N, C-alpha and C positions, 0 to 999 in steps of 0.2 A: 504494498499499499503506500502510496506515494507521500511525502509530507503535507502536502496541501489536503490530501483527503483524510489524513490523521487528525489534522485542526478541523475539519469539518466536523469529521464525526464525534471528535471530542464536543463541540459545540453543540450538536445534537445529543448527545449523551446528557447533556448540563441541562438543558432544554426540559429534557424529559423526566429528569430528575426533579426540577424545579416545579415542572406542571404537576408533578404528584403532592407538593406541598402547598402551592398557592395558586391563585385562578391566573391564566394566561396574561388578563388584563393588568395584573399587578409584577409582571416579570418584567424586566428591563435588560435592555444589553449589558448594563455595569454588572448585574445578577448573573448573568450567563458566564461574563468573562471572570467574575470573582470564583465562581463553581472551581475553575479548574487554573486560576492564575494567568490569564490570557489579558494583553492588552487589547482595549476598544480600537485601535487602530488596527490590529490583527484581525479582528471578527469583520468589520467593514473591508477589509482586502477581499472577502470572501463572500459577505453576504450585504445586501441590503439596508435590512432589517431583520426582526424576529419573523416575521411573516415570510421572506425570501427562505428562511431557515426550515421553516415548517415543510415549504415547499420542495426545498433539497433531499429532505428525509424522506419525502413520498416518492420523490422522482427517482431516487435512489433503489428503492425496493421494486418501483414500477417496472423500472428497466430489470432488473432480476427477474422481475417474474417473466417478463416478454422472453429471456433469454432461456427460460425453459421450454420454449417454443411448443406454447399449446396447440394440441391438433385440431380445434375447431374452437369456434364463438363459445360454445357454453361451457368447454374446458378453461377456458381463458377467463370467462367469468365468475369460475368456481375456484383459480387461484387469487385472482385478485379479491373476491369476497371473503376464502379463508384467509389472508393476509389482513386487510381490514378489520376482521373477528377478531383475530389472534391480537390485534393492536387496537383494539375497540375503546379502552379505557380514554387511550391518546384522541384517538380520530372523533370521540363523541366530543372532546371538548373543542377540538379545532372545528369541526362541522357546524358549531352554532356562531361560530366569527361572521360578523356579517362585514361589509364593505369593500372598497375596490382591491384591498390586498390581503382579501381572506383567502382562505385556503378552497373554500367551495368557488371563488372566481378563479384560482388557479386552474383547479381541476377541470371546470368548466372551459377555459383559456387552453388546455391541452386537448380536450376531447373534440370541441367545435370544428377546426380544420380537419382532423381525422375523419371526422363522421361525415363531412361536406364532399371531401374526397372520394369516400366510400358510395356515398350518396349519386355522385357525378358518374361514378364506374358504373351503378347499377343502371341509372337511367342515361346510359349510352353518352356521356359528355355534357350533356346539357347544362346550364346553369340552374342551379338548385336555389327556391326562393327563400331567403333567411327564416321563415316560420318553419318551414319542413326541417332546418337544421336546429332550430330552438325546441321545437316538437321532441324531437331524438334524445338531444343533450339534455334537456331539462328534465323529460321523462326518467331516463336512468339516473340522473343525479338524485333527482326529488326521491326516486326508489329506495336509493342507495341512502340516503339520509333519513328515511323514515324507518329503515328496516334498523338501522345501526342505533339511530335516536330512541327507538319503540322500547315501550317496556315488555314485552312478548319475550324478548330475547332468544330470536328465532335462531337457529345454527346455519351457518351458510348452505349445506346441502339442502335446506327444507325450502329458504329461500330462492335458490336457482331453481328447486324444482316447482315453487309456485308460479316464478317468473316464466318458466319454458311451458309450464301448461296451460299459461294464460296466453302466451304468443301462439301455441302451437292451436290453441280452439279460437283464436282469432283468425288465423291464417285459414282452416278447416272451413270455417264461416264465410269468410271472405272469397274462398275459391269456390265454393259451391254456389254462391249469389252473384259471382263477378259476371259483369255487364260490359256493354260497350260505354257505357255512360260511367262506370266505376276504374275503369283502364288506369294503369299505372301510366306517367307521360313518357313511356318508352315505347317505341315504335314496333320493337320486339316483342313486346308484352303479349301475355295469352293467357286464358283463365286457368288453363294446366299448369301454367307454372306461377300460379298467384302464390301459393304457398311458400315458395322459396324467395320469391320476391319481397312479399311483406316481412318474413323473417330476418332479412338483410336489410332492409328499411329500419325496422324498429331495434334490430340489435345489430347495428353497423360494426362493431368491435372488432369482428375478422380483420378489418383493414388497418386496425392501429397496431396491430403486432407488427408488421413490417414499417410503419411510419415511424414507432418509436425507435425502433432497432437503427433506423437512418439517422435518426435526429442522436441517438448515443453515440454512434459509429462519428458523427461530425463532433460531437462534444467530446470526444476522446474517452466516454467512459467506457471501461472494459468490465 
């Protein structure tokens, strides 16, 4: 591990420890630096602020999930949800943060262009209306937040099973009732292919795998 990554990991460890002791809002960069004897200047060399540190923590683990090369979209979702659930005490605290620099905003920023790419591929390269991208991105983020923040403490495998059942049921109904007026905006669309199209639109995460790998390679993440 490079010295830079050692420093970043130390910052991450300090933040996680502090969040078990005090609310995130009360944690300062000075607190993080004091925890392991680091100068504020060194912290700001690596991160813009404590929100940027949260984003780095997630990105590091997200890339490691992608590098496991999940075999399909649902396997990818299971790996992602397993990670979020295993670290639910941390993510329950950061998911409730609001604002421009919040973790939710970062997660949305990460997913939106990848989902847009996937939808454009499905719809033959046509421009995708932002509302369609919001529909998929917001739906996924909202579902994950409600799951993690809910009081039911549903395990990942059950959560994925519920989502998958819903998507497949919607796909089946759509396929059986498909008509010219309900066609996807894809010249090659046919009712017989409805289930595949709907599943890809609602869960566009299969395209995220290669996108994140490219992003990680460019950033030099190993």
